[in-house]
KOLKOLDO-292922 format. One line per field, with one value per residue (C-alpha): z, x, y; residue number from 1. Coordinates in Angstrom, 3 decimals. Layout:
N
c3 <- c(Z; ...)
c1 <- c(X; ...)
c2 <- c(Y; ...)
dovo <- c(NUM; ...)
% end
This chain:
383
c3 <- c(48.045; 44.837; 44.927; 42.219; 41.216; 41.330; 40.266; 43.418; 45.467; 46.132; 46.681; 47.880; 49.856; 52.808; 53.912; 57.313; 59.178; 60.678; 57.303; 57.849; 61.740; 64.501; 64.685; 61.094; 61.514; 64.913; 63.021; 61.137; 63.215; 66.587; 69.536; 70.642; 69.058; 70.504; 67.404; 64.966; 66.751; 65.451; 68.444; 68.518; 64.945; 65.165; 67.968; 66.012; 62.945; 65.733; 67.722; 64.790; 65.540; 61.214; 58.722; 56.013; 58.621; 59.719; 56.393; 56.668; 54.774; 55.619; 52.621; 54.023; 51.793; 52.747; 50.661; 51.166; 49.859; 47.985; 51.471; 52.245; 55.049; 55.101; 54.077; 53.845; 54.750; 55.396; 57.147; 54.131; 54.301; 51.424; 52.936; 52.031; 53.930; 55.939; 59.109; 61.733; 59.414; 61.214; 57.899; 57.198; 53.324; 53.571; 51.351; 48.673; 48.647; 48.173; 45.272; 43.614; 44.001; 42.216; 39.295; 39.534; 40.470; 42.614; 45.832; 47.508; 47.816; 48.086; 49.979; 53.122; 55.315; 58.973; 62.213; 62.210; 65.015; 65.737; 64.764; 65.834; 63.874; 63.189; 61.361; 58.129; 55.538; 57.291; 56.071; 56.821; 53.030; 51.387; 47.897; 49.376; 50.790; 47.628; 46.432; 48.812; 47.809; 43.706; 44.236; 46.436; 44.064; 41.114; 42.689; 43.692; 40.034; 39.140; 41.915; 40.258; 43.716; 43.537; 45.401; 47.906; 51.243; 54.062; 57.200; 60.009; 58.387; 60.063; 58.536; 56.959; 55.371; 54.305; 53.191; 51.056; 49.824; 48.879; 47.052; 45.272; 43.320; 45.920; 47.150; 51.035; 53.409; 56.697; 59.453; 63.049; 66.656; 69.772; 71.796; 75.091; 74.975; 78.178; 78.507; 81.256; 84.181; 87.335; 88.491; 87.517; 89.490; 87.749; 84.190; 85.629; 86.949; 83.139; 82.806; 83.407; 86.515; 85.624; 83.510; 86.269; 88.635; 86.245; 86.342; 89.947; 90.213; 88.661; 89.703; 93.347; 92.699; 91.435; 94.799; 96.591; 94.854; 97.252; 93.529; 93.393; 90.321; 89.906; 87.249; 86.220; 83.227; 81.590; 83.018; 86.290; 85.461; 87.254; 85.013; 86.396; 85.828; 81.728; 81.623; 83.363; 80.800; 78.382; 79.299; 79.446; 76.135; 75.289; 76.855; 75.096; 71.756; 72.928; 73.925; 70.799; 68.692; 67.537; 66.874; 69.461; 66.897; 69.755; 71.222; 75.569; 73.929; 71.920; 75.309; 77.206; 74.490; 74.373; 78.348; 78.139; 75.066; 75.320; 79.290; 80.444; 76.837; 78.191; 80.609; 82.583; 84.464; 86.824; 88.568; 92.145; 94.362; 97.573; 96.110; 92.785; 89.240; 88.012; 85.066; 82.912; 80.088; 78.045; 77.025; 75.334; 75.150; 73.463; 74.914; 74.846; 73.754; 75.740; 73.416; 74.659; 73.043; 74.592; 77.656; 79.378; 82.518; 83.981; 84.816; 84.809; 87.657; 88.037; 85.690; 85.860; 81.957; 82.591; 85.253; 83.604; 80.182; 80.432; 83.674; 84.568; 81.586; 81.805; 85.424; 84.038; 81.087; 83.636; 86.349; 83.377; 81.664; 78.667; 76.085; 74.124; 74.988; 72.202; 73.706; 69.906; 67.819; 67.461; 70.721; 71.356; 74.691; 75.277; 74.171; 77.736; 79.173; 77.834; 74.417; 71.427; 68.063; 66.002; 62.099; 61.070; 57.583; 55.302; 51.809; 49.153; 45.225; 43.531; 40.294; 38.240; 36.791; 36.442; 40.177; 40.986; 40.351; 41.978; 44.930; 45.094; 44.575; 47.564; 49.741; 49.239; 50.223; 52.712; 54.122; 54.022; 56.383; 58.772; 59.058; 59.942; 62.563; 64.071; 64.544; 65.327; 67.955; 69.588; 70.154; 73.128; 74.827; 78.792; 78.676; 80.231; 78.010; 80.078; 79.575)
c1 <- c(80.191; 79.217; 75.182; 72.635; 69.291; 67.179; 63.575; 62.730; 65.431; 68.500; 71.198; 75.024; 77.880; 79.642; 83.231; 82.052; 78.844; 78.764; 77.432; 73.994; 73.588; 73.361; 69.235; 68.898; 70.773; 69.457; 65.991; 66.579; 69.410; 68.066; 70.231; 69.576; 72.846; 75.727; 77.650; 75.655; 74.343; 75.570; 77.408; 79.684; 80.424; 81.177; 83.127; 85.537; 85.320; 86.454; 89.195; 91.288; 90.408; 89.743; 91.578; 93.754; 96.707; 94.420; 93.002; 89.308; 88.141; 84.342; 82.030; 78.584; 75.772; 72.379; 69.017; 66.737; 62.876; 61.625; 61.022; 64.960; 64.084; 66.604; 64.865; 67.676; 71.472; 74.451; 77.725; 80.472; 84.532; 87.110; 89.745; 93.538; 94.308; 92.130; 93.187; 90.186; 87.431; 87.410; 85.689; 89.469; 90.193; 94.007; 94.719; 92.201; 94.444; 97.364; 95.681; 94.880; 98.742; 99.951; 97.727; 99.178; 96.136; 95.137; 93.425; 92.821; 90.901; 87.601; 84.593; 83.186; 79.834; 81.216; 81.508; 85.194; 87.187; 83.939; 82.927; 79.345; 76.407; 73.935; 71.895; 74.086; 71.456; 69.139; 65.552; 61.967; 61.619; 62.939; 62.814; 65.313; 67.558; 67.716; 68.603; 71.424; 73.229; 72.488; 74.222; 76.979; 77.864; 77.450; 79.817; 82.252; 82.692; 82.888; 85.846; 87.385; 87.131; 88.108; 84.686; 81.872; 81.726; 78.809; 80.165; 78.174; 75.096; 71.437; 69.186; 67.595; 70.121; 71.867; 68.585; 68.900; 72.362; 71.503; 68.149; 70.819; 73.463; 76.169; 77.619; 77.756; 80.389; 79.626; 81.652; 81.632; 81.705; 80.508; 77.727; 76.220; 71.796; 70.108; 67.254; 66.034; 68.353; 67.231; 70.708; 74.999; 73.587; 70.770; 72.988; 75.811; 72.991; 72.759; 75.957; 77.068; 78.703; 82.582; 82.469; 80.519; 82.778; 85.579; 83.645; 83.159; 86.706; 87.745; 85.396; 87.042; 90.656; 89.964; 88.046; 90.825; 93.687; 91.755; 90.508; 87.252; 85.076; 83.354; 80.791; 81.027; 78.813; 80.272; 78.153; 79.654; 83.290; 85.686; 88.200; 90.715; 88.974; 88.858; 92.345; 92.783; 90.787; 92.586; 96.194; 94.695; 93.335; 96.519; 98.778; 96.577; 98.306; 101.216; 102.113; 100.726; 102.490; 99.431; 97.788; 95.892; 93.678; 90.956; 92.269; 91.643; 89.441; 87.209; 86.507; 85.797; 83.520; 81.390; 81.660; 80.277; 77.641; 75.996; 76.580; 75.166; 76.089; 79.804; 79.792; 83.294; 84.336; 87.321; 89.206; 90.461; 93.378; 94.078; 91.687; 94.040; 92.863; 94.755; 92.614; 89.706; 86.862; 85.468; 81.702; 79.252; 75.643; 71.665; 68.513; 68.758; 73.070; 76.348; 79.210; 82.660; 85.348; 89.042; 90.641; 93.594; 96.048; 99.126; 100.070; 98.960; 96.692; 94.896; 91.871; 90.881; 90.725; 87.578; 85.990; 86.171; 85.438; 82.893; 81.712; 81.095; 79.457; 76.784; 75.987; 75.516; 73.093; 70.920; 71.110; 69.910; 67.448; 69.526; 68.721; 72.867; 75.994; 79.090; 82.295; 84.242; 85.730; 87.362; 88.047; 87.183; 88.112; 84.538; 82.432; 83.257; 82.128; 78.479; 79.163; 77.527; 78.804; 77.055; 76.647; 77.961; 77.515; 78.821; 78.121; 80.471; 80.257; 83.575; 84.065; 86.866; 84.655; 87.606; 87.670; 84.784; 83.444; 86.617; 85.607; 82.095; 83.366; 85.375; 82.965; 80.378; 83.309; 84.293; 80.913; 80.509; 83.899; 82.739; 79.377; 81.242; 82.727; 80.265; 78.012; 81.617; 82.235; 78.073; 78.724; 81.328; 78.640; 78.894; 75.257; 73.078; 71.279; 67.924; 64.915)
c2 <- c(-5.882; -8.054; -6.863; -8.451; -8.415; -11.943; -10.966; -8.736; -9.865; -8.419; -10.790; -9.329; -10.789; -9.133; -8.710; -7.825; -9.333; -5.769; -5.002; -7.340; -6.463; -7.903; -7.143; -8.463; -11.389; -12.447; -12.793; -15.200; -16.931; -16.325; -16.755; -20.230; -21.415; -19.820; -20.096; -19.084; -15.964; -12.475; -11.627; -14.604; -14.031; -10.571; -10.902; -13.073; -10.616; -7.742; -9.639; -10.777; -14.062; -14.840; -13.215; -13.225; -14.161; -17.518; -18.142; -17.204; -14.301; -13.368; -13.177; -13.582; -13.977; -12.187; -12.096; -9.027; -8.629; -5.196; -3.637; -4.616; -7.291; -9.842; -13.225; -15.436; -15.483; -17.680; -17.146; -17.904; -17.908; -17.456; -20.238; -20.334; -23.141; -25.897; -25.444; -24.965; -26.694; -30.436; -31.718; -33.058; -32.821; -32.610; -35.089; -33.432; -30.407; -32.661; -34.653; -31.512; -30.250; -33.305; -32.944; -29.390; -27.837; -25.259; -26.587; -22.593; -20.648; -22.199; -21.763; -22.569; -22.260; -23.209; -21.140; -21.176; -22.893; -25.232; -28.852; -28.336; -29.298; -26.467; -23.896; -22.870; -21.104; -19.317; -18.676; -19.881; -20.233; -23.801; -21.923; -19.192; -21.692; -23.292; -19.731; -19.190; -22.535; -21.557; -17.961; -18.826; -21.571; -19.256; -16.748; -19.139; -20.592; -16.747; -16.458; -19.491; -21.374; -24.673; -25.177; -24.426; -26.511; -26.216; -27.913; -29.554; -29.333; -29.789; -32.889; -30.419; -28.734; -31.884; -33.056; -29.399; -30.071; -33.206; -31.827; -29.480; -32.138; -31.684; -34.533; -35.391; -36.695; -38.469; -37.880; -39.655; -38.153; -38.909; -37.080; -37.922; -38.312; -37.244; -39.884; -38.394; -39.021; -37.257; -37.355; -38.233; -41.294; -42.322; -41.959; -44.637; -46.645; -47.879; -48.735; -52.644; -52.501; -53.044; -49.533; -47.684; -48.783; -47.327; -44.111; -43.490; -44.815; -41.743; -38.830; -40.551; -39.767; -36.223; -35.345; -37.259; -35.385; -32.047; -31.094; -28.892; -27.836; -24.930; -23.935; -20.317; -18.655; -16.187; -12.867; -14.535; -15.305; -12.463; -10.539; -12.102; -15.814; -14.999; -14.034; -17.822; -19.764; -17.951; -18.991; -22.705; -22.603; -21.150; -24.001; -26.943; -25.256; -24.334; -28.167; -29.398; -26.483; -25.697; -21.716; -20.039; -18.316; -16.802; -14.141; -12.555; -9.967; -12.739; -14.527; -11.120; -10.231; -13.237; -13.389; -10.147; -10.451; -14.139; -14.219; -17.722; -19.435; -19.211; -22.232; -22.380; -25.943; -24.404; -27.177; -25.478; -26.832; -24.621; -21.853; -21.681; -22.357; -25.501; -26.181; -25.241; -26.820; -24.080; -24.909; -22.990; -24.040; -23.583; -24.182; -27.823; -28.723; -28.489; -27.760; -28.453; -26.269; -26.076; -27.207; -26.504; -27.573; -26.282; -30.106; -32.735; -34.795; -38.386; -38.241; -34.316; -34.114; -36.689; -35.009; -30.917; -32.209; -35.121; -36.016; -32.271; -31.580; -34.157; -33.710; -29.942; -31.350; -33.368; -30.358; -28.255; -30.949; -30.420; -32.955; -33.390; -32.473; -32.830; -32.752; -31.955; -33.678; -37.588; -39.466; -43.261; -42.856; -41.351; -44.453; -46.157; -42.934; -43.033; -40.971; -42.574; -42.669; -40.184; -39.241; -35.835; -34.257; -31.958; -31.248; -30.112; -28.799; -29.557; -26.890; -29.427; -31.758; -34.456; -34.302; -34.155; -38.030; -38.833; -37.306; -38.492; -42.272; -41.396; -39.754; -43.452; -45.141; -43.382; -43.412; -46.923; -47.503; -44.411; -46.504; -49.577; -47.971; -46.520; -49.950; -51.642; -49.328; -48.593; -52.475; -50.733; -48.793; -49.033; -49.361; -52.805; -54.371; -54.798; -57.328)
dovo <- c(1; 2; 3; 4; 5; 6; 7; 8; 9; 10; 11; 12; 13; 14; 15; 16; 17; 18; 19; 20; 21; 22; 23; 24; 25; 26; 27; 28; 29; 30; 31; 32; 33; 34; 35; 36; 37; 38; 39; 40; 41; 42; 43; 44; 45; 46; 47; 48; 49; 50; 51; 52; 53; 54; 55; 56; 57; 58; 59; 60; 61; 62; 63; 64; 65; 66; 67; 68; 69; 70; 71; 72; 73; 74; 75; 76; 77; 78; 79; 80; 81; 82; 83; 84; 85; 86; 87; 88; 89; 90; 91; 92; 93; 94; 95; 96; 97; 98; 99; 100; 101; 102; 103; 104; 105; 106; 107; 108; 109; 110; 111; 112; 113; 114; 115; 116; 117; 118; 119; 120; 121; 122; 123; 124; 125; 126; 127; 128; 129; 130; 131; 132; 133; 134; 135; 136; 137; 138; 139; 140; 141; 142; 143; 144; 145; 146; 147; 148; 149; 150; 151; 152; 153; 154; 155; 156; 157; 158; 159; 160; 161; 162; 163; 164; 165; 166; 167; 168; 169; 170; 171; 172; 173; 174; 175; 176; 177; 178; 179; 180; 181; 182; 183; 184; 185; 186; 187; 188; 189; 190; 191; 192; 193; 194; 195; 196; 197; 198; 199; 200; 201; 202; 203; 204; 205; 206; 207; 208; 209; 210; 211; 212; 213; 214; 215; 216; 217; 218; 219; 220; 221; 222; 223; 224; 225; 226; 227; 228; 229; 230; 231; 232; 233; 234; 235; 236; 237; 238; 239; 240; 241; 242; 243; 244; 245; 246; 247; 248; 249; 250; 251; 252; 253; 254; 255; 256; 257; 258; 259; 260; 261; 262; 263; 264; 265; 266; 267; 268; 269; 270; 271; 272; 273; 274; 275; 276; 277; 278; 279; 280; 281; 282; 283; 284; 285; 286; 287; 288; 289; 290; 291; 292; 293; 294; 295; 296; 297; 298; 299; 300; 301; 302; 303; 304; 305; 306; 307; 308; 309; 310; 311; 312; 313; 314; 315; 316; 317; 318; 319; 320; 321; 322; 323; 324; 325; 326; 327; 328; 329; 330; 331; 332; 333; 334; 335; 336; 337; 338; 339; 340; 341; 342; 343; 344; 345; 346; 347; 348; 349; 350; 351; 352; 353; 354; 355; 356; 357; 358; 359; 360; 361; 362; 363; 364; 365; 366; 367; 368; 369; 370; 371; 372; 373; 374; 375; 376; 377; 378; 379; 380; 381; 382; 383)
% end
């Protein structure tokens, strides 16, 4: 742990969030955002889902006042790769390698393996939030990091990054917005006829295969159901030759500690679980995270990963549904192309203007893409 005095403030960096503590962390982060909760972040660390094996080394910053009260904090990780970030910078790393420079290690402020927009710099005080950025960059520079990156920032944190001179990078995801729908049929009634019929046909096909969907919250799940959910999660990575970093014990821990914020959409056939979509929820948003199945069933992916989530949001009066990164096929099902943002500090003075230019050109291309894709939304143009 590195300590520094800044006036009457004590600034420290921690290699485990347990050093900061649940009460202090949640006093700033709250418990509404599931990914920024102490319970979620500590489960990642305690169950070995982050660490040197996966290239996510915790190095969280904490700021305390003269009374030792936590007044600002930020989740930070030293990264030895770019896995699990979803703000893709592989080409940046490649450019560094071609220039015979080291891109890793770097620092990021993010939630590992979760491309969800949310709070990153925890404080009610704008000056303290700016101090977090300044001190983190100073430490990153001292430790010879190639850069410091704040990923999937809120509008407030994005504006702060810009004020502090960081370069901004835009991304695109597909989000569903609840326009006070009273039912799923009320939602699809806003579609043009052809698109509405397609969605209804997909949902009907799932029912005709004798598949039943059961919504089960973390605190309601049996031990067997949690095991099955984890098996489905692992199966997807096995098929795609990926790395399933989240351990079974992680799912068990957050089901116990976060209860109804964990939401499983299980698909059953003849009383056997055949598929599962794993989500988390805040007070106003549902987040789709993982999906897995035993074998392919017609339209089952759309039902469990999209339609059930939309139906859940309507029933529980949630404002928004973020089903995860990428996927233009979501547009025809009512998900709107939406901007995401990140802020970046680059240490190398030669690469900095080159990457700033890249981000500006990329932003123009993504905005053009958003404008084009928005014209493909299925909604009727009412007078």
